[in-house]
Structures are given as C-alpha cells and as structure tokens.
VEXDREN-2710 file (C-alpha; in Angstrom, 1 decimal):
% VEXDREN-2710
k/r/px/py/pz
1/MET/0.0/0.0/0.0
2/VAL/2.9/2.3/0.7
3/GLY/3.7/2.6/-3.0
4/ARG/0.1/3.7/-3.8
5/VAL/-0.3/6.5/-1.3
6/ARG/1.7/9.6/-0.8
7/ASP/2.5/9.4/2.8
8/LEU/1.8/7.4/6.0
9/ARG/1.7/9.3/9.3
10/ARG/0.5/8.7/12.9
11/LEU/-0.1/11.5/15.5
12/GLY/0.1/9.1/18.4
13/ALA/-3.6/8.8/19.5
14/ALA/-6.3/7.4/17.3
15/SER/-8.8/10.0/18.5
16/LEU/-6.5/12.8/17.3
17/ASP/-6.0/11.1/14.0
18/LEU/-9.7/10.6/13.4
19/CYS/-10.4/14.3/14.4
20/ALA/-7.6/15.3/11.9
21/VAL/-9.6/13.6/9.2
22/ALA/-12.7/15.4/10.3
23/ALA/-10.9/18.7/10.2
24/GLY/-9.4/18.0/6.7
25/ARG/-5.8/18.0/7.9
26/VAL/-5.3/14.4/6.8
27/ASP/-7.1/12.4/4.1
28/ALA/-7.7/9.1/5.9
29/TYR/-7.1/6.8/8.8
30/VAL/-7.1/3.0/8.7
31/GLU/-6.2/0.7/11.6
32/ARG/-7.0/-2.7/13.1
33/GLY/-7.0/-3.5/16.7
34/LEU/-8.5/-0.3/18.2
35/LYS/-10.6/-0.7/21.3
36/PRO/-14.0/1.0/21.3
37/GLY/-12.7/3.8/23.5
38/ASP/-10.0/4.5/21.0
39/HIS/-12.2/5.0/18.0
40/ALA/-15.8/5.7/19.1
41/ALA/-15.7/9.5/19.8
42/GLY/-13.2/10.2/17.0
43/ALA/-15.3/8.2/14.5
44/LEU/-18.4/10.1/15.5
45/VAL/-16.7/13.5/15.1
46/ALA/-15.5/12.4/11.6
47/ALA/-18.9/11.1/10.6
48/GLU/-20.6/14.3/11.7
49/ALA/-18.0/16.2/9.6
50/GLY/-19.0/14.2/6.5
51/ALA/-16.1/11.7/6.4
52/GLY/-16.7/8.1/5.2
53/VAL/-16.6/6.0/8.4
54/ARG/-16.9/2.2/8.5
55/GLY/-15.4/-1.1/9.7
56/GLU/-15.3/-4.3/7.8
57/VAL/-17.5/-4.2/4.6
58/GLY/-21.0/-3.3/5.7
59/GLU/-20.2/-2.9/9.4
60/ALA/-19.5/-0.1/11.8
61/PRO/-16.0/0.7/13.0
62/SER/-14.8/-2.0/15.4
63/GLU/-11.7/-3.6/16.8
64/SER/-11.4/-5.6/13.6
65/LEU/-11.2/-2.5/11.4
66/THR/-11.6/1.3/11.7
67/PHE/-11.7/3.1/8.4
68/VAL/-12.2/6.9/8.1
69/ALA/-11.6/8.9/4.9
70/ALA/-12.5/12.1/3.2
71/PRO/-15.6/11.6/1.1
72/SER/-13.6/12.3/-2.1
73/ILE/-11.3/9.4/-1.7
74/ALA/-13.3/7.0/0.6
75/ARG/-14.5/4.6/-2.1
76/ALA/-11.1/4.3/-3.9
77/LEU/-9.2/4.0/-0.6
78/ALA/-11.6/1.3/0.7
79/THR/-10.9/-0.7/-2.5
80/LEU/-7.1/-0.3/-1.9
81/VAL/-7.4/-1.4/1.7
82/VAL/-9.2/-4.6/0.6
83/GLU/-6.7/-5.2/-2.2
84/ALA/-3.8/-4.7/0.3
85/GLY/-5.4/-7.2/2.7
86/ILE/-5.5/-4.7/5.6
END
C-alpha cells in the first residue's frame, strides 16, 4: 500500500488522527485492533464532519477495522485497503 499512497503518518492517538480527518488535515485513517474507547468518539466526530466511516464491509468501525476517509477518496481507498489485505 505504501507505493500507492503519498505518505503514512501517525499522530500518536487514534482519537487525534480521526479528528484530523474530520478537520481535513489528513485524508484518511485505517487501523486494526483499536478498542471502542480508542475509536468511538473520533469516528463520531469524523462522521458528523462528513467523512466516510466504516469497519469491515457493511459494518460499523470496530476492533477488527476502523476506516475513516475524506468523502472524495473514501471509495477508492476502501478498495485499496481490501486489495492490500488490511
């Protein structure tokens, strides 16, 4: 996946990363293994800001997958995440 995206970054806390997507400072956030307390509030903020928010295909964000992306790239990035096996 690294060869298909411009940059990978991490601010240090999932909640901050998700809010950065909501604010438009970063384009997307994808991670596995987040506990509900790590993603719930940030995912809500991002969803309210209009970001694409989901977990595994057809599911809400969860410990198995948290995916948050700007609406303009959400569909293409979701496809890339599936192709990369993330």
